[in-house]
C-alpha positions, 0 to 999 in steps of 0.5 A: 606650920598654921596659927590660929588664936582662940579663946579660952571658949567652944563654939558650940557650932564647929565644936573646938575652941572659940576663936578671935572672932567668934571671942569679939562677936560675942563679947559685942554681945556681954556686960561690962567690956570698956567701949574701948575695948570695943572699938579696937575689935571693930578695927580690928574686925574691918582691916580684915574685912579690907585685906584678906577674903573672908573664911565663909566666902570658901565653903560649898554653897549648900553648906548650911551652916556659914561658921568657918573655922580661922588658921594663918602661915605665920608667915603671913606677919600683917594679919598677924601683927594684926592681932598682936598688936588688938591683945596687948592694948586690950591688957 
């Protein structure tokens, strides 16, 4: 079993529901999110940059689009909890 955090948008490149990383990236360019929400999303991105490899590191070298769909194993509690903590703070 795997867990995936998604938004309500469909990603144009992968053609599946956009994940949290894509949604966070899009919010950076949107009008409206208050600065504290953007700060929380930056903290989340920074945590993942330090603690996990990017899925794009595992794509074939000739892959022209660097989009990847991220899934987490439920037993990997620390990454999952990082998402949940930020999601609760954004509500």
